C-alpha positions in Angstrom: 103.9 -59.3 -100.1 101.9 -60.9 -97.3 100.1 -64.2 -96.7 96.5 -65.4 -96.3 95.5 -64.5 -92.8 92.4 -66.8 -93.0 94.7 -69.8 -93.4 97.7 -68.9 -91.3 98.0 -67.5 -87.8 101.3 -65.6 -87.2 102.5 -64.4 -83.8 105.4 -62.1 -83.2 107.0 -62.8 -79.8 108.8 -59.7 -78.4 111.0 -60.3 -75.4 111.5 -57.0 -73.5 113.7 -56.1 -70.6 114.0 -52.4 -69.8 113.0 -51.4 -73.4 111.0 -48.3 -72.4 112.8 -46.2 -75.0 112.1 -48.5 -77.9 109.1 -50.8 -77.2 106.4 -48.5 -78.5 108.3 -47.8 -81.7 108.8 -51.6 -82.2 105.1 -52.3 -81.8 104.2 -49.4 -84.1 106.5 -51.0 -86.7 104.3 -54.1 -86.7 101.1 -52.1 -87.0 102.5 -50.1 -89.9 103.6 -53.3 -91.6 100.2 -54.9 -91.2 98.6 -51.8 -92.8 101.1 -51.7 -95.6 101.2 -55.4 -96.4 97.5 -56.1 -95.8 98.3 -58.7 -93.2 97.2 -59.1 -89.6 100.2 -60.4 -87.7 99.5 -60.6 -84.0 102.2 -59.9 -81.4 102.7 -60.4 -77.7 105.3 -58.5 -75.6 106.9 -60.6 -72.9 107.9 -58.0 -70.2 110.7 -59.8 -68.4 110.3 -58.1 -65.0 111.5 -54.7 -66.4 112.4 -52.2 -63.7 111.9 -49.1 -65.9 108.6 -47.9 -67.4 108.2 -50.6 -70.0 105.1 -52.1 -68.5 103.5 -48.7 -67.9 104.0 -47.8 -71.6 102.4 -51.2 -72.6 99.4 -50.5 -70.4 99.0 -46.9 -71.5 98.9 -47.9 -75.1 96.8 -51.0 -74.6 99.5 -53.2 -76.2 99.2 -57.0 -75.6 101.7 -58.3 -73.1 102.6 -60.8 -70.4 104.7 -59.8 -67.4 107.1 -61.9 -65.5 107.3 -61.4 -61.7 111.0 -62.3 -61.8 113.6 -61.7 -64.5 114.1 -65.0 -66.4 116.3 -63.8 -69.1 115.7 -63.9 -72.8 115.4 -67.7 -72.8 112.6 -67.7 -70.2 110.9 -64.8 -72.0 110.9 -66.6 -75.3 109.6 -69.9 -73.7 106.7 -67.9 -72.3 106.0 -66.6 -75.7 106.1 -70.1 -77.3 103.8 -71.4 -74.6 101.4 -68.7 -75.5 101.7 -69.4 -79.2 101.1 -73.1 -78.6 98.1 -72.5 -76.3 96.5 -70.1 -78.9 97.2 -72.5 -81.8 99.4 -70.2 -83.9 100.7 -71.7 -87.1 104.0 -69.7 -87.0 105.9 -67.8 -84.3 108.5 -65.1 -85.0 111.0 -63.9 -82.5 111.2 -60.1 -82.9 113.4 -58.2 -80.5 112.1 -55.1 -78.7 115.2 -53.0 -79.2 114.7 -51.8 -82.8 117.3 -54.0 -84.4 115.0 -56.2 -86.4 113.6 -54.9 -89.7 109.9 -55.9 -90.1 110.2 -55.6 -93.9 112.0 -59.0 -93.9 109.1 -60.7 -92.2 107.5 -62.1 -95.4 110.9 -63.4 -96.5 111.4 -65.3 -93.2 107.9 -66.7 -93.4 107.8 -67.8 -97.0 109.9 -71.1 -96.6 107.6 -72.0 -93.7 104.5 -71.3 -95.8 106.0 -73.5 -98.5 106.6 -76.2 -95.9 110.2 -76.6 -97.1 111.6 -75.9 -93.7 110.7 -75.9 -90.0 112.6 -72.8 -88.9 114.2 -69.8 -90.6 117.0 -67.7 -89.1 117.7 -64.1 -90.3 121.4 -63.9 -90.9 123.6 -60.8 -91.3 126.5 -62.8 -92.6 125.2 -64.6 -95.8 125.7 -61.4 -97.8 127.8 -58.4 -97.0 125.8 -55.4 -95.8 126.5 -51.8 -95.5 124.3 -51.6 -92.5 124.9 -52.7 -88.9 126.7 -56.0 -88.5 128.0 -55.8 -84.9 131.6 -55.4 -83.7 134.6 -57.3 -85.1 135.2 -59.0 -81.8 131.6 -60.3 -81.7 131.8 -61.5 -85.3 134.9 -63.5 -84.4 133.0 -65.0 -81.5 130.1 -65.9 -83.7 132.4 -67.5 -86.3 134.1 -69.7 -83.6 130.7 -70.9 -82.3 129.4 -71.4 -85.9 132.4 -73.7 -86.6 131.7 -75.6 -83.4 128.0 -76.1 -84.3 129.1 -77.4 -87.7 131.5 -79.8 -85.9 128.6 -81.1 -83.7 125.8 -81.2 -86.3 127.4 -81.2 -89.8 125.3 -78.0 -90.6 126.7 -74.5 -91.0 124.8 -71.7 -89.3 126.4 -68.4 -90.0 124.6 -66.1 -87.6 124.4 -68.2 -84.5 123.1 -65.5 -82.1 120.5 -64.0 -84.4 117.2 -63.5 -82.6 115.3 -62.8 -85.7 113.8 -66.3 -86.3 110.5 -67.9 -87.4 109.2 -71.4 -86.8 106.3 -73.6 -87.5 104.0 -75.5 -85.1 106.3 -78.4 -84.6 109.1 -76.2 -83.4 106.7 -74.0 -81.4 105.6 -77.2 -79.5 109.3 -78.2 -79.0 110.3 -74.8 -77.7 107.2 -74.5 -75.5 108.3 -77.7 -73.8 112.0 -77.2 -73.7 113.9 -73.9 -74.3 117.3 -73.2 -73.0 117.7 -70.5 -70.4 121.4 -70.0 -71.1 122.7 -69.0 -74.6 119.3 -69.7 -76.0 119.9 -69.0 -79.7 122.9 -71.2 -80.4 121.8 -73.9 -78.0 118.2 -74.1 -79.3 119.4 -74.0 -82.9 121.9 -76.9 -82.2 119.1 -78.8 -80.5 116.8 -78.4 -83.5 119.5 -79.6 -85.9 120.2 -82.6 -83.7 116.5 -83.4 -83.8 116.6 -83.2 -87.6 114.4 -80.1 -87.9 114.9 -78.4 -91.2 116.5 -75.0 -90.8 117.3 -72.3 -93.4 119.1 -69.0 -93.0 117.7 -66.0 -94.8 119.9 -63.0 -95.6 118.7 -59.9 -93.6 120.0 -56.5 -92.6 119.7 -55.3 -89.1 119.7 -51.9 -87.5 121.7 -50.6 -84.5 119.9 -50.7 -81.2 117.7 -47.6 -80.8 118.2 -47.8 -77.0 119.4 -50.0 -74.2 122.2 -52.5 -74.1 122.7 -56.0 -75.6 122.0 -59.0 -73.4 125.3 -60.4 -74.6 128.1 -58.8 -72.8 131.3 -60.9 -73.0 132.2 -61.3 -76.6 135.8 -60.2 -76.0 136.1 -62.7 -73.2 137.2 -66.3 -74.2 135.3 -67.5 -71.1 132.0 -66.7 -72.8 132.8 -68.7 -76.0 134.1 -71.6 -73.9 130.8 -71.6 -71.9 128.7 -71.6 -75.1 130.8 -74.5 -76.6 130.4 -76.4 -73.3 126.6 -75.9 -73.4 126.5 -77.1 -77.0 128.5 -80.2 -76.1 126.0 -81.0 -73.3 123.2 -80.5 -75.8 124.9 -83.0 -78.1 125.4 -85.5 -75.3 121.8 -85.3 -74.2 120.5 -86.0 -77.7 122.6 -89.2 -78.1 
């Protein structure tokens, strides 16, 4: 099921760093979805100074993209995408990773609460219902649980999948993220910031696929140091919003 394109402009923001092995397949997923669902979702790839052939592939296939001169990380890439969405007056923006993990068939499910104006942001969660598909390693799930509990302590709200990059938001959140988006630990920090600003957030159960290529941008889930740093960043976010 799709949506009325004449009434709603939707942009998929695809952050990409060294995704030469998967970026074309990811973009083709979106084209196929549009044909199947009868929708016309736009997308923009944010090439975050890749040093492989990602940009060459985007050029050869005439795919829409913006390239960074320097690598800014996923936070910087997403803020560029939100700035683009704001400047081009999109109603909704969706983070859609370039590594093949996100399943485009869940797009309408993520968008529907936004279309109903019942929420300001939706987050695709792997942990609301048990899935037989990819759910990441046990060590990473433990880390997610710890950070989830910390976010609940700070905000009073439970977010089960704090690192999910499969997210959709409305114009209010687009404007917020275009102005201020965290460079470090962007998903948990930006979600916490939105909760502290009283934006309405809802998690949507989704299934995700294993990466088709490349490596995750999150490396240290077995290291307590990583979780401590995330919790410190969340604490700073809380203090700033007082």
